[in-house]
C-alpha positions as CSV (number, residue, x, y, z in Angstrom):
1,M,140.0,53.2,66.5
2,T,137.0,50.9,67.6
3,R,135.6,49.6,64.5
4,Y,131.8,48.0,64.8
5,P,130.4,45.5,62.9
6,R,127.9,46.7,60.3
7,F,124.8,45.1,60.0
8,P,122.2,44.8,57.3
9,Q,119.2,47.0,58.3
10,S,116.5,44.3,58.6
11,V,119.1,42.5,61.1
12,L,119.6,45.8,63.3
13,L,115.8,46.1,63.3
14,S,115.9,42.5,64.4
15,L,118.5,43.1,67.0
16,L,116.8,46.9,68.4
17,L,113.3,44.9,68.6
18,A,114.0,42.2,70.3
19,P,113.9,42.6,73.9
20,M,111.0,44.6,73.8
21,L,109.1,42.0,71.3
22,A,110.2,38.8,73.5
23,A,108.5,40.5,76.6
24,Q,105.7,41.3,74.5
25,T,102.6,40.5,76.8
26,V,99.5,37.9,75.6
27,N,96.5,38.0,76.7
28,V,94.6,34.4,77.2
29,W,90.5,33.9,77.5
30,L,89.4,30.1,78.4
31,T,86.5,28.2,78.0
32,T,86.4,24.7,79.7
33,D,84.7,21.3,78.6
34,D,82.8,21.6,82.1
35,Q,81.4,25.0,81.6
36,K,82.6,26.0,84.7
37,T,85.0,28.4,83.2
38,L,83.3,30.5,80.4
39,M,85.5,32.8,78.4
40,Q,86.8,33.6,81.3
41,P,90.5,35.5,81.6
42,Q,93.3,34.2,82.5
43,A,96.9,35.1,83.8
44,S,98.5,37.2,80.8
45,I,102.0,35.2,79.2
46,S,105.0,36.4,77.6
47,F,106.9,35.9,74.4
48,A,110.2,34.4,74.7
49,A,112.8,35.1,72.2
50,S,112.1,31.9,70.3
51,A,110.8,28.6,70.7
52,T,112.2,27.2,73.9
53,S,110.8,23.9,74.5
54,A,110.1,20.4,72.6
55,D,106.3,20.7,73.0
56,P,104.6,20.9,69.7
57,L,104.7,23.9,68.0
58,I,102.0,25.9,66.4
59,V,103.2,28.4,63.7
60,I,101.6,32.1,62.8
61,D,102.4,33.3,59.3
62,D,101.0,36.9,59.3
63,S,101.9,37.6,56.2
64,A,100.1,34.6,54.6
65,K,96.6,36.5,54.6
66,R,93.3,34.9,53.7
67,Q,89.6,36.1,53.6
68,L,88.2,39.0,54.6
69,I,86.0,38.5,58.1
70,E,83.0,40.3,57.9
71,G,81.3,39.4,61.4
72,F,79.8,36.3,63.3
73,G,76.5,36.8,65.3
74,A,73.0,34.7,65.5
75,A,69.4,35.4,64.0
76,M,66.9,38.0,65.0
77,T,63.9,35.7,64.5
78,D,60.5,36.7,65.7
79,S,60.7,34.5,68.6
80,S,63.9,36.4,69.6
81,A,62.6,39.8,69.0
82,F,59.8,39.0,71.0
83,L,61.5,37.8,74.0
84,L,64.3,40.4,73.7
85,N,61.8,43.4,72.8
86,Q,58.7,42.1,75.4
87,A,59.6,39.9,77.9
88,V,63.0,41.2,79.1
89,P,62.5,44.3,81.5
90,K,62.6,47.6,79.3
91,S,65.1,48.6,82.4
92,K,67.3,45.5,81.8
93,L,67.3,45.6,78.1
94,P,70.3,48.0,77.5
95,D,72.1,46.2,79.7
96,V,71.5,42.3,77.5
97,M,72.0,44.0,73.9
98,M,75.3,45.5,75.3
99,S,76.4,41.9,75.8
100,L,75.2,40.9,73.1
101,F,76.6,43.8,70.1
102,D,79.3,45.6,71.9
103,H,82.4,44.5,71.6
104,T,84.1,45.4,74.9
105,Q,81.0,45.1,77.9
106,G,80.3,41.6,75.7
107,I,80.8,39.7,72.9
108,G,80.7,42.1,70.0
109,I,78.0,40.4,67.2
110,S,78.7,42.0,63.8
111,F,76.4,39.8,61.8
112,I,72.7,39.1,62.5
113,R,70.2,37.0,60.1
114,D,66.8,38.4,59.9
115,P,64.2,35.7,58.3
116,M,61.7,37.7,55.7
117,G,58.6,36.2,57.6
118,A,57.8,33.4,59.5
119,S,60.4,30.3,60.3
120,D,60.7,27.4,62.5
121,L,61.7,30.1,65.5
122,S,58.0,32.3,64.8
123,R,55.1,32.3,67.4
124,T,53.0,32.7,63.7
125,I,53.3,31.8,60.4
126,Y,53.2,35.2,58.2
127,S,54.6,37.2,55.0
128,F,54.7,40.7,54.2
129,D,51.8,40.2,51.5
130,D,49.3,37.7,52.7
131,Q,46.3,37.0,50.9
132,K,42.9,34.8,51.4
133,A,43.1,31.6,49.9
134,G,42.6,32.1,46.6
135,A,43.5,35.4,46.5
136,T,46.8,37.2,44.5
137,D,48.5,40.6,44.8
138,P,51.4,40.3,41.8
139,N,51.3,44.1,42.0
140,L,52.1,43.7,45.7
141,S,50.0,46.9,46.5
142,Q,49.6,45.0,50.2
143,F,53.1,44.3,50.8
144,S,53.6,45.5,54.5
145,I,56.4,45.4,56.6
146,D,54.4,46.1,59.7
147,H,54.8,43.0,61.5
148,D,58.4,43.8,62.0
149,R,58.2,47.0,63.3
150,A,56.8,46.1,66.3
151,D,59.9,44.3,67.9
152,I,62.5,43.0,65.0
153,I,63.4,46.3,63.2
154,P,63.5,48.6,66.7
155,L,66.1,45.4,68.3
156,L,67.9,45.9,64.7
157,Q,68.2,49.7,65.4
158,Q,69.5,49.7,68.5
159,A,72.0,47.1,67.4
160,R,73.3,48.7,64.7
161,N,73.8,51.5,67.4
162,I,75.8,49.4,69.7
163,N,78.0,48.3,67.1
164,P,77.7,50.6,63.5
165,Q,79.9,47.4,62.0
166,L,76.9,45.1,62.1
167,K,75.7,43.4,58.9
168,I,72.6,42.3,58.7
169,M,71.4,39.4,55.7
170,S,67.4,38.5,55.1
171,N,66.2,35.4,53.1
172,P,62.7,33.7,53.3
173,W,61.6,30.7,54.6
174,S,58.7,31.0,52.5
175,P,57.3,33.9,50.1
176,P,53.6,34.4,50.0
177,G,51.7,31.4,49.7
178,W,49.8,33.1,46.6
179,M,53.1,32.9,44.8
180,K,53.4,29.2,45.1
181,S,52.6,25.7,43.7
182,S,51.0,24.8,47.3
183,G,48.8,28.1,47.9
184,S,50.6,28.1,50.9
185,M,53.5,29.0,53.1
186,I,53.9,25.6,53.8
187,G,55.0,23.2,50.8
188,G,55.5,23.6,47.0
189,S,57.8,25.6,44.8
190,L,57.8,29.3,43.4
191,N,55.3,29.6,40.5
192,P,56.6,31.0,37.4
193,A,54.0,32.9,36.6
194,S,55.4,34.6,39.9
195,Y,58.9,35.1,39.1
196,S,58.8,39.0,38.7
197,A,56.6,39.8,42.0
198,F,58.9,37.2,43.9
199,A,61.6,39.7,43.1
200,Q,59.7,42.2,43.6
201,Y,58.9,41.3,47.0
202,F,62.7,41.4,47.5
203,V,63.0,44.7,46.4
204,R,59.7,46.2,48.7
205,Y,61.6,44.5,51.5
206,I,64.6,46.0,51.6
207,Q,63.1,49.4,50.4
208,A,61.5,49.4,53.5
209,Y,63.9,48.5,55.6
210,E,66.5,50.9,54.7
211,S,63.3,53.7,55.1
212,A,63.3,52.2,58.6
213,G,67.3,53.0,58.9
214,V,68.1,49.4,58.9
215,P,69.8,48.8,55.6
216,V,70.0,44.7,54.5
217,D,73.5,43.7,53.4
218,Y,72.7,40.4,52.1
219,I,70.0,38.0,51.0
220,S,69.3,34.7,49.4
221,L,66.4,33.5,47.8
222,Q,65.3,31.0,49.7
223,N,66.6,29.3,53.3
224,E,67.3,25.5,53.0
225,P,65.9,24.7,48.9
226,L,66.5,21.3,49.2
227,Y,64.4,20.6,52.4
228,T,60.7,21.3,52.1
229,P,59.6,21.1,56.2
230,T,55.4,19.3,56.2
231,A,54.9,21.7,59.7
232,Y,56.2,25.0,59.4
233,P,57.2,27.9,55.9
234,G,59.4,25.9,53.2
235,M,59.9,26.0,49.4
236,S,61.9,23.7,47.5
237,M,64.1,25.4,44.9
238,S,66.3,23.3,42.1
239,A,69.5,24.9,41.2
240,T,68.6,25.5,38.2
241,Q,65.2,27.4,38.9
242,Q,67.5,29.5,41.7
243,L,70.1,30.1,38.4
244,T,67.0,31.5,36.4
245,V,65.5,33.5,39.1
246,L,68.4,34.8,40.5
247,R,69.8,35.9,36.8
248,D,66.6,36.8,34.8
249,Y,64.4,38.3,37.4
250,M,66.5,39.0,40.9
251,L,69.8,40.4,39.5
252,P,68.0,42.9,36.8
253,A,65.0,43.8,39.5
254,L,67.9,45.2,42.0
255,A,69.7,46.7,39.5
256,S,66.5,48.6,38.0
257,A,65.9,50.1,41.6
258,N,69.3,51.4,42.3
259,L,69.7,49.0,45.3
260,S,73.2,47.5,46.4
261,T,72.2,44.7,48.4
262,K,74.4,41.6,47.1
263,L,73.0,38.1,46.8
264,L,74.2,35.0,48.2
265,V,73.6,31.6,46.8
266,Y,72.3,28.2,47.5
267,D,72.0,28.5,51.6
268,H,72.5,24.9,52.5
269,N,74.0,22.1,54.2
270,W,77.8,21.9,53.2
271,D,77.1,18.3,51.4
272,Q,75.5,19.3,48.2
273,P,77.8,21.6,47.0
274,G,76.9,20.7,43.4
275,Y,74.7,22.8,44.4
276,P,76.4,26.2,44.6
277,Q,78.4,25.0,41.6
278,T,75.4,25.0,39.2
279,V,74.1,28.2,40.1
280,L,77.8,29.8,39.8
281,S,78.5,28.0,36.7
282,D,76.8,30.7,34.6
283,P,79.3,33.5,34.1
284,A,76.6,36.3,34.4
285,V,75.7,35.2,38.2
286,A,79.4,34.4,38.9
287,S,80.8,37.6,37.4
288,S,78.1,40.1,38.6
289,G,78.8,42.7,41.3
290,N,75.6,42.0,43.2
291,V,76.9,38.4,43.8
292,A,78.9,38.2,46.9
293,G,79.4,34.3,47.3
294,T,77.7,31.4,48.8
295,A,75.9,30.5,52.0
296,W,76.2,27.7,53.7
297,H,74.6,25.7,57.2
298,W,77.1,23.4,59.1
299,Y,73.9,20.4,59.5
300,G,74.9,17.9,56.8
301,G,78.7,17.7,55.2
302,A,82.0,19.2,56.0
303,P,83.3,23.2,55.6
304,G,86.0,21.3,53.7
305,A,83.1,21.7,51.4
306,M,84.0,25.0,50.6
307,T,87.9,25.2,49.5
308,P,87.2,23.8,46.5
309,I,84.4,26.8,45.1
310,H,86.8,29.0,46.6
311,Q,89.4,27.6,44.0
312,Q,87.1,28.4,41.5
313,H,85.5,31.4,42.2
314,P,88.3,33.1,44.5
315,R,86.5,36.4,44.0
316,L,83.4,35.1,46.0
317,N,82.8,34.9,49.8
318,H,81.8,32.3,51.7
319,Y,79.2,32.3,54.9
320,V,78.2,29.9,57.3
321,T,74.2,31.2,57.7
322,E,73.0,29.1,60.3
323,A,74.7,26.2,62.5
324,S,72.8,26.0,65.4
325,G,73.6,24.7,68.9
326,G,71.1,21.9,70.0
327,S,69.7,19.3,72.5
328,W,70.8,17.0,69.9
329,I,74.2,18.0,70.4
330,S,76.5,15.8,73.3
331,D,79.3,18.3,73.5
332,E,78.5,21.9,72.6
333,V,81.8,23.2,73.5
334,K,83.8,20.6,71.6
335,T,81.2,20.8,68.5
336,D,81.4,24.7,68.3
337,F,85.2,25.3,68.5
338,E,85.7,22.3,66.1
339,M,83.0,23.8,63.4
340,I,83.9,27.3,64.0
341,V,87.8,26.6,63.3
342,Q,87.4,24.2,60.9
343,S,85.1,26.9,58.7
344,M,87.5,29.8,59.5
345,R,90.5,27.5,57.9
346,N,88.3,26.9,54.8
347,W,87.4,30.6,53.8
348,A,84.4,31.4,56.1
349,S,84.0,34.9,56.1
350,A,80.8,35.0,59.0
351,Y,79.7,32.2,61.1
352,V,76.3,32.9,62.1
353,K,74.5,30.7,64.7
354,W,70.7,30.5,64.9
355,G,68.4,31.9,67.1
356,L,69.4,34.8,68.9
357,A,67.4,34.3,71.8
358,L,64.9,31.6,73.5
359,D,63.0,31.1,76.4
360,Q,63.4,28.2,79.2
361,N,61.5,25.8,76.7
362,R,63.7,26.6,73.7
363,G,60.7,28.7,72.7
364,P,58.4,29.9,71.4
365,F,57.9,28.7,67.7
366,I,54.6,27.3,66.0
367,A,53.9,23.7,65.8
368,G,56.5,21.9,63.8
369,G,59.1,24.4,64.7
370,C,62.7,23.9,66.0
371,G,62.1,22.6,69.9
372,T,65.7,21.5,69.9
373,C,67.4,24.6,68.8
374,T,69.6,26.4,71.5
375,P,70.2,30.1,72.0
376,L,72.9,32.6,72.5
377,V,70.7,34.6,75.3
378,T,67.7,32.4,77.4
379,V,64.8,34.8,78.7
380,N,62.6,33.4,81.5
381,N,59.0,33.9,79.9
382,P,57.4,35.4,81.8
383,S,60.1,36.8,84.2
384,G,62.3,38.2,82.2
385,A,65.5,37.2,83.6
386,V,68.3,36.6,81.1
387,S,70.8,34.0,81.2
388,Y,73.3,33.3,78.9
389,P,73.9,29.3,77.3
390,V,77.6,28.3,76.2
391,D,77.0,29.3,73.0
392,Y,77.3,32.7,74.0
393,Y,80.8,32.1,75.0
394,T,82.1,30.0,72.4
395,L,81.0,32.4,69.5
396,G,82.6,34.8,71.9
397,H,85.2,33.6,71.7
398,F,85.8,34.8,68.2
399,S,83.3,37.7,67.6
400,K,84.9,39.5,70.9
401,F,88.0,39.5,69.5
402,V,87.8,38.9,65.6
403,L,86.6,42.7,64.2
404,P,85.2,43.2,61.4
405,G,87.2,43.9,58.7
406,S,90.2,41.5,60.4
407,R,91.8,39.0,58.1
408,A,92.4,35.2,58.8
409,V,96.0,34.0,58.4
410,W,97.7,30.8,57.9
411,S,98.5,28.7,61.0
412,S,99.9,25.4,61.5
413,N,97.6,22.9,63.6
414,A,99.3,20.7,65.7
415,P,98.5,17.1,67.0
416,G,95.5,17.4,69.4
417,L,95.6,21.0,68.2
418,I,93.3,22.9,66.0
419,T,94.1,26.5,65.3
420,A,92.3,29.8,63.6
421,A,94.8,33.2,63.3
422,F,94.4,36.2,62.2
423,T,95.3,39.5,62.2
424,V,92.4,42.3,63.3
425,P,92.2,46.1,62.4
426,N,93.3,47.9,65.5
427,G,96.8,45.6,64.6
428,N,96.5,43.0,67.4
429,L,96.2,39.3,66.6
430,A,93.9,36.5,67.7
431,L,94.8,33.2,67.9
432,V,91.9,30.6,68.5
433,V,93.2,27.1,69.7
434,Y,91.2,24.0,70.8
435,N,92.5,20.8,72.4
436,D,90.3,18.6,70.6
437,S,92.1,15.1,72.0
438,A,91.3,13.4,75.3
439,S,94.5,14.7,77.8
440,A,95.7,18.3,78.6
441,R,98.3,19.7,76.0
442,A,101.3,21.6,76.0
443,F,102.0,23.9,73.0
444,Q,104.1,26.6,71.6
445,V,103.0,29.3,69.5
446,W,105.4,30.9,67.2
447,W,105.6,34.2,65.6
448,Q,108.0,36.4,64.0
449,G,111.1,34.8,65.6
450,R,109.8,33.8,69.0
451,S,107.1,32.0,70.9
452,F,105.0,31.6,74.3
453,R,104.1,28.5,75.7
454,Y,100.6,27.3,77.5
455,T,98.9,24.6,78.4
456,L,95.1,23.4,77.6
457,P,92.8,21.1,79.7
458,S,91.0,18.4,77.5
459,L,88.5,19.4,75.4
460,A,89.1,23.4,76.2
461,G,89.5,26.3,74.1
462,A,91.3,29.6,74.2
463,T,91.5,32.9,72.4
464,F,95.1,34.5,72.5
465,A,95.5,38.3,72.0
466,W,98.6,40.5,71.8
467,T,99.3,43.6,69.9
468,G,100.8,43.4,66.5
469,A,104.5,44.7,65.3
470,P,106.8,44.5,62.5
471,A,108.7,41.1,62.0
472,A,111.9,40.7,63.9
473,R,113.6,37.5,63.0
474,T,116.3,37.0,65.2
475,M,115.9,32.6,64.9
476,A,113.8,31.8,62.2
477,H,114.2,27.7,62.7
478,L,111.5,25.4,64.6
479,E,112.4,22.0,66.2
480,G,110.6,19.9,67.8
481,A,113.3,19.6,70.3
482,G,113.7,23.7,70.1
483,E,117.1,24.0,67.7
484,M,117.6,27.4,66.9
485,R,119.8,28.8,64.1
486,P,121.1,32.0,63.6
487,F,119.0,34.6,61.3
488,R,119.7,34.0,57.7
489,P,118.9,37.5,55.7
490,F,117.2,35.6,53.1
491,A,115.8,32.7,55.3
492,P,111.4,32.4,55.0
493,A,109.9,33.7,57.7
494,Y,109.8,30.4,59.6
495,T,110.7,26.2,58.6
496,I,109.3,23.4,60.0
497,S,111.2,20.9,61.1
498,A,110.4,17.4,59.0
499,F,111.0,15.6,61.9
500,S,108.0,16.7,63.9
501,Q,104.8,15.3,63.0
502,L,102.8,17.2,60.4
503,Q,99.4,17.5,60.4
504,A,97.9,17.1,56.9
505,S,95.6,19.9,57.2
506,S,98.8,22.2,58.4
507,Y,98.4,22.5,54.4
508,T,99.5,25.9,53.1
509,D,97.7,25.2,49.6
510,I,95.4,22.2,48.2
511,S,94.4,20.6,44.9
512,N,91.2,18.5,44.6
513,L,91.0,17.5,48.6
514,Q,89.1,18.9,51.6
515,S,89.3,19.1,55.1
516,E,87.4,16.8,57.5
517,G,86.6,16.1,60.7
518,S,88.3,12.8,62.3
519,T,87.9,10.6,64.7
520,D,91.7,9.7,65.1
521,A,92.9,9.5,68.5
522,D,94.1,13.2,68.3
523,G,90.6,14.2,66.8
524,G,91.4,17.7,64.6
525,F,91.0,17.5,60.9
526,D,91.8,15.3,58.6
527,I,92.0,15.4,54.4
528,G,89.8,13.6,52.2
529,Y,87.7,13.2,48.9
530,S,91.1,12.3,47.1
531,A,91.3,11.5,43.7
532,D,93.9,11.1,41.1
533,G,96.2,13.8,41.0
534,S,94.9,15.4,44.2
535,W,97.8,17.2,46.1
536,L,98.4,19.5,49.3
537,E,101.5,21.7,49.8
538,F,103.6,22.3,52.8
539,D,105.9,25.2,53.2
540,N,109.4,26.1,54.6
541,V,109.9,22.3,55.5
542,D,113.6,21.2,57.1
543,F,114.8,18.0,56.4
544,G,117.7,18.8,58.3
545,A,120.8,16.2,56.7
546,G,118.1,13.8,55.5
547,P,115.4,11.3,57.0
548,S,115.7,7.3,56.3
549,A,111.7,7.4,56.9
550,V,108.4,8.6,57.1
551,D,105.6,7.5,59.1
552,V,102.1,8.2,57.1
553,R,98.4,7.7,59.1
554,W,96.0,6.9,56.8
555,A,92.2,5.5,56.5
556,S,90.3,4.0,53.7
557,N,87.1,2.5,52.5
558,G,87.6,3.3,49.0
559,S,90.2,1.6,46.7
560,G,93.3,2.9,48.1
561,G,96.6,4.1,46.4
562,T,99.5,5.8,46.2
563,L,100.9,8.4,47.9
564,E,103.8,10.4,46.4
565,F,106.5,13.0,48.8
566,H,107.9,15.3,46.1
567,L,110.4,18.5,46.7
568,D,109.7,22.2,45.3
569,S,107.0,21.7,42.7
570,L,104.7,18.8,41.7
571,A,107.2,17.6,39.2
572,G,110.1,17.6,41.7
573,P,112.3,14.9,42.9
574,A,110.6,12.1,44.8
575,I,112.0,11.7,48.0
576,A,108.8,8.6,49.0
577,T,106.5,6.8,48.0
578,S,103.6,4.7,49.9
579,T,101.0,2.1,48.9
580,F,98.0,2.1,50.6
581,G,94.9,-0.8,50.7
582,V,91.3,-0.5,52.3
583,T,91.6,-0.3,56.3
584,G,88.2,-1.2,56.5
585,G,86.3,2.4,57.6
586,W,87.3,6.1,56.3
587,Q,87.9,6.7,59.9
588,T,89.7,3.3,60.4
589,W,93.2,4.7,61.0
590,Q,96.3,2.7,60.4
591,T,100.1,3.6,60.4
592,L,102.5,2.7,57.2
593,T,106.3,3.5,57.0
594,A,107.6,4.1,53.7
595,P,112.0,4.5,53.1
596,V,113.3,7.8,52.3
597,S,115.7,9.6,50.6
598,N,117.5,12.6,48.9
599,A,115.9,14.6,51.4
600,K,118.2,17.8,52.8
601,G,117.8,21.2,53.7
602,V,114.6,23.4,53.5
603,H,111.9,22.8,51.1
604,R,108.3,23.1,49.7
605,L,106.8,19.9,50.2
606,F,104.2,18.7,47.5
607,V,101.8,15.5,48.8
608,V,100.2,14.0,45.9
609,F,97.7,11.2,46.1
610,H,97.4,8.5,43.1
611,G,94.8,6.0,42.7
612,A,92.0,4.4,40.1
613,G,89.3,5.0,42.6
614,S,85.8,6.6,42.0
615,A,84.8,6.8,45.2
616,G,87.8,8.2,46.9
617,L,91.1,6.4,47.4
618,F,92.3,7.1,51.3
619,N,92.2,9.8,54.2
620,L,95.4,11.8,55.1
621,N,95.3,12.5,58.7
622,W,99.4,13.1,59.3
623,F,103.2,12.1,58.5
624,K,106.4,12.4,60.3
625,F,109.9,12.2,59.0
626,H,112.6,9.9,60.8
């Protein structure tokens, strides 16, 4: 009688699924830096049974789920709506709208920012309750959204019909001038006597939009509250003032009107995280069901600023609500991929460019408005011909494939390569990889026990999409040289060789540190803003039979300090210690080698920063054991 071996159920499932999954097809879309290829489909590729080459590894762990993705998009400014609704021929407009909002025929925009009144991309200065000089309207008896009924609301209605999952976020560059210290929509701050009218201004707006068939999902109190322009609408609003208005006036007004619209705090650059921290320090605000999170702009600081606030307030989300392309950007492809990828790796639920549409002169706009901003769609005025700048395609690498309701999941970076990975509601996976280096890079992507290989040209980005399936881990050991070990029933989902170059930005957990763009040889993201006790965690690191040394890539313009490597916990065995001085710049990089002892097998690795400097210790880019 023949006796067949009995396998654990998980192994049997792996054996049954492995042939099918190994041949699984991966679809690829590519954009190159010279813009000769713009989100173009490439020849599909297939998974192999496991890691198959010495190429650098990008690892995806789709069990490590992170933030919910709500959408990608741009702003329906006054200028954008005018061009789309009045300059584009009526017969052509449906196709243009499909190219923007449909996931199949276009890039599937799912998040729109709608300025409440005039902005720096408007044809005129207007609010919804303008008064003659010296007159006021505290009861808002003359409130009207008729301006938006001409172009903005019809287009938003069309967009919602194309993409029912569309989210809309609204906020003012300025409320009516009579509410302000300047008496004008330009300059000044909000008068305390107008706090109640200001809150009701939002209530009236939300109700009027809802009556027009365009529900408003999010609001923020003020665009860029720390910047007061002198030529177009704007208003200063301190963090303490925003806290008072939000807590004592806006939240009660929304509740009284039974409105479900959510509030986003701040709405300005990453370089001032103290502002949202101040607003969210109030327990009533941080715990309110009407407060959804923080809105950010990309013009100052780095996306890493979002992670510490996420850790302080994990219930709340983060929304990049303005990230304009522009003539001041020397390489839009590089900048967009870097910023969107890093935002997704730092808990952003949405990423929104600026003007949806502009003309061939990057207008129209009022005097002093943004004449250097670039749109997703260029509409020639008066011909109405439509063209698509590179911004359309770089955003499309995310918006077309990462549908609302997707989840960001953990993925590693590799030398010269940055990544963002997602599980999609339809069961698919999407991975965006950008080659941030000056040369072509071959790599392999490992997911659930198998991998595929690809080569990206220098400064090119690609989206990879494939159908998800249950894990089938027949080989779980990931070596730079492609070494594989048999399935172990209680092995981790993946292991990463300590002998490969481990990017600091590939951490699985972080404390009191932030990622930022690096100008080191391979680009990518380094880890900075370090202080005594800051730490990084890396899971499932395989030290094999034991390394004898570790190379560390660091830079410092602060005080320098010490880096300790611990196994399994912050207080676990120390296997290496490196002391760093000052290199002369936060992006002036050096490599130091330190001895390693007593590191064998698979462990969690904790990298701990120590030092006494108050202005930062040092930045960490990568490390490699040998």
